[in-house]
TORLUMGU-630840 format. One record per residue (C-alpha): x, z, y. Coordinates in steps of 0.25 Angstrom, whole numbers, padded with zeros to 4 digits, always signed. Each point is the difference from the previous one (the first is absolute). Example, Ala and Ser with C-alpha at 12.3 -4.5 7.8 and 13.67 -1.06 7.14 Angstrom:
REM residues 2
+0049+0031-0018;+0006-0002+0014;
END
This chain:
REM residues 342
-0175-0071-0045;+0007-0010-0009;+0005-0014+0004;+0001-0008-0013;+0007-0013+0000;-0002-0013-0008;+0009+0007-0011;-0012+0008-0005;-0002-0008-0012;+0014+0004-0005;-0003+0015+0000;-0002+0000-0015;+0014-0002-0002;+0003+0013+0007;-0011+0009-0007;+0004+0010-0010;-0011-0003-0009;+0001-0008-0013;+0007+0001-0014;+0014+0002+0006;-0004+0010+0010;-0006+0009-0012;+0014+0001-0006;+0008+0004+0013;-0003+0005+0014;+0000-0009+0012;+0014+0004+0007;+0000+0002+0015;+0013+0001+0006;+0000+0007+0014;+0012-0004+0008;+0005+0012+0009;+0009-0001+0012;+0006+0012+0008;-0009+0006+0010;-0013-0005-0007;-0012+0007+0007;-0005+0011-0010;-0014-0003+0000;+0001-0015-0003;+0009+0003-0011;-0009+0011-0006;-0012-0009-0001;+0005-0009-0010;+0005+0012-0008;-0013+0006+0000;-0008-0013-0004;+0010-0006-0010;+0009+0012-0004;-0010+0010-0005;-0004-0002-0014;-0015-0005+0000;+0000-0004-0015;-0014+0006-0001;-0005-0011+0009;+0009-0011-0005;+0009+0001-0012;+0011-0004+0003;+0001+0003+0015;+0010-0005+0009;+0015+0003-0002;+0006+0003+0014;+0015-0002+0001;+0007+0005+0013;+0011-0010+0003;+0011+0002+0010;+0000-0011+0010;+0014+0004+0005;+0011+0008-0004;+0002+0015+0003;-0009+0012+0000;-0013-0004+0005;-0009+0009+0008;-0014-0001+0007;-0001+0000+0015;-0003+0015-0001;+0013+0003-0008;-0006+0001-0015;+0010-0006-0010;-0006-0011-0008;+0004-0001-0015;+0002-0015-0003;+0005-0001-0014;-0003-0015+0000;+0008-0011+0007;-0003-0014+0005;+0001-0007-0014;-0011+0009-0004;-0008-0004+0012;+0002-0015-0003;-0005+0003-0014;-0013+0007+0004;-0014-0006-0001;-0003+0004+0015;+0010+0002+0011;-0004+0010+0011;+0009+0001+0012;-0003+0013+0007;-0001+0002+0015;+0014+0000+0006;+0007+0007+0012;+0003-0008+0012;+0014-0003-0003;-0004-0006-0013;-0010-0008+0007;+0010-0006+0009;+0011-0002-0011;-0006+0001-0014;+0010+0003-0011;+0005-0014-0005;-0001+0004-0015;-0014+0004+0001;-0004-0013+0008;+0007-0008-0011;-0007+0008-0011;-0014-0001+0006;+0002-0015+0002;+0005-0002-0015;-0012+0009-0005;-0010-0010+0007;+0007-0012-0005;-0002+0006-0014;-0015+0001+0002;-0001+0015+0003;-0011+0005+0009;+0007+0005+0013;-0006+0010+0009;+0004+0007+0013;-0005+0012+0006;-0001+0001+0015;+0014-0003+0006;+0005-0005-0014;-0005-0013+0005;+0013-0002+0007;+0007-0001-0013;-0009-0010-0006;+0001-0008+0013;+0015+0001+0000;+0000-0005-0014;-0008-0013+0004;-0012+0004-0008;-0010+0000+0011;+0003-0013+0007;-0013-0008+0001;-0007+0012-0006;-0010+0010+0006;+0005+0014+0002;-0002+0013+0007;+0007+0013+0004;-0002+0012+0009;-0007-0004+0013;+0012+0007+0008;+0009-0010-0006;-0009-0012+0002;+0007-0007+0012;+0014+0003-0005;-0003-0005-0014;-0007-0013+0005;+0012-0002+0009;+0011+0002-0010;-0007-0009-0011;-0008-0011+0007;-0001-0007-0013;-0010+0010-0006;-0014-0001+0003;-0001+0014+0005;-0014+0006+0000;+0000+0014+0008;-0015+0003-0004;-0002+0003-0015;+0003+0013-0007;+0007-0009-0010;+0002-0015-0003;-0001-0005-0015;+0007-0013-0002;-0001+0001-0015;+0015+0001-0003;+0004+0006+0013;-0008+0012+0006;+0003+0008+0013;-0006+0012+0006;-0002+0005+0014;+0005+0014+0004;+0000+0013-0006;-0014+0003-0005;-0002-0015-0004;+0010+0002-0010;-0011+0008-0008;-0009-0012+0002;+0010-0010-0006;+0004+0009-0012;-0014+0002-0003;-0003-0015+0001;+0011-0002-0010;-0007+0009-0010;-0013-0007+0003;+0007-0014-0003;+0006+0005-0013;-0010+0009-0005;-0013-0002+0007;-0008+0007+0011;-0005+0012-0009;+0014+0004-0003;+0005-0002+0014;-0012+0008+0005;+0003+0012-0010;+0015+0000+0005;-0006+0001+0014;-0009+0011-0003;+0011+0008-0006;+0008-0002+0012;-0012+0004+0009;+0001-0013+0008;-0010-0012+0002;+0002-0011-0011;-0002-0010+0011;+0000+0001+0015;-0007-0010+0009;+0006-0007+0011;+0015-0002+0003;+0011+0007+0007;-0004-0006+0014;-0010+0012+0000;+0011+0009+0002;+0007-0007+0011;-0003+0004+0014;-0003-0011+0010;+0012-0001+0008;+0001+0007+0014;+0011-0008+0006;+0003+0006+0014;+0010-0008+0008;+0010+0004+0010;+0003-0014+0004;-0012-0001+0009;-0005+0013+0006;-0012-0007+0006;-0005-0004-0014;+0003+0013-0006;-0009+0006+0011;-0011-0010-0004;+0001+0004-0015;-0001+0015+0004;-0012-0003+0009;-0007-0009-0011;+0002+0011-0011;-0008+0010+0009;-0011-0010+0000;-0002-0006-0014;-0014+0004+0000;-0003-0009+0012;-0001-0015+0000;+0014-0005+0002;+0003-0015+0003;+0013-0007+0003;-0006-0003+0014;-0001+0015+0002;+0013+0004-0005;+0007-0011+0008;-0007+0005+0012;+0006+0014-0002;+0014-0006-0002;-0002-0008+0013;+0002-0013-0008;-0007-0013-0003;-0006+0000-0013;+0009-0011-0005;+0013+0007+0005;-0005+0013-0006;-0004-0005-0014;+0014-0007+0000;+0008+0012+0004;-0008+0009-0010;+0002-0010-0012;+0015-0001+0004;+0002+0015+0001;-0009+0005-0012;-0001-0012-0009;-0015+0000+0000;-0011-0004+0009;-0007+0010+0009;-0013-0001-0008;+0007+0002-0014;+0008+0012+0006;-0014+0006+0005;-0005-0002-0014;+0012+0007-0006;-0001+0012+0010;-0015+0002-0003;+0002+0000-0015;+0011+0010+0002;-0009+0009+0008;-0011-0002-0011;+0010+0004-0010;+0003+0013+0007;-0015+0003+0002;-0003-0003-0015;+0012+0010-0004;-0003+0011+0010;-0015+0000+0003;-0013+0000-0008;-0006-0010+0010;-0009-0011-0007;+0005-0014+0001;-0010-0004+0010;+0005+0010+0010;+0015-0004-0003;-0004-0014+0003;-0005+0003+0013;+0012+0009+0004;+0010-0011-0004;-0006-0011+0007;-0005-0008-0012;-0015+0003+0004;-0006-0001-0014;+0003+0005-0013;+0000-0014-0006;+0010-0004+0010;+0009+0012-0003;-0001-0003-0015;+0004-0014+0002;+0012+0002+0009;+0004+0013-0008;+0000-0007-0013;+0008-0011+0005;+0011+0008+0006;+0000+0012-0009;-0003-0007-0013;-0011+0010-0004;-0014+0003+0006;-0001+0012+0009;-0006+0010-0009;+0010-0003-0011;+0011+0003+0010;-0007+0013+0003;-0001+0004-0014;+0015-0002-0002;+0005+0006+0013;-0010+0010+0004;+0008+0012+0005;-0004+0012-0009;-0010-0009-0007;
END
């Protein structure tokens, strides 16, 4: 899924087509910091660093740029050669900030932040992969702009950078001159999207075919997020009600019935529930039913109609409606992606 901003009309300025591009490759600078996750670093190397001049000539030129001083290693200890520096990063056509370790999220290298800011001021296309969005935000590039990052960092990122129009849902966000990706696997989606923007769908599809990955995935990262199960120790009575309800999700459950089990009035129960869990009782029930449906879709061959009855949604149509709203994809799409041993 892509979220495209009003800057869509500016995309031609960042494409590699045209007369000038026929004389030199589009230079991509990949900023590397110490502790970068290996997978998120490997994907842009696979997409842009391998010679694919049989598809487009010239292909991209990938330059590994040191985002900080010293020997740089991935999170798994692999040494990353970085023959280029931050001056080379600023001079590139596209700047990609790879995912970074938690220490760099909290305190991005000042030189890298300044270089990314300067590159954007010079009109470069700037991209972040996963947690690399922290560097773009620290540089002030995302203020007032839509952006995303890994769903596990959603609350933290939104808290640290309230000026960013943070969207936890899509696999990547395309704002024209600024692009951000969600976590891990979505790095592939964004890198292929860049190829699609620059060279068209046919070329991007062929790159995806060679990588043995889908050229485009439906839905967003929300389909990979489990509905929260927030047990509480602050209210043992409420915790007992939650456990009671989870055992009876297939039954008709109302606020009145839950309040009766808690020995509280409906109004008091609803208020205490919302204050403790941050959602209404009915919203919590939908989340738990979707969670149960996810488990059944992953681990059984039961038809959607049967799962709808077992989860308390009653009908397949009702299940599809709520499942799509919570998980971002239809039940059968979810089963196709996550079916154990499928």
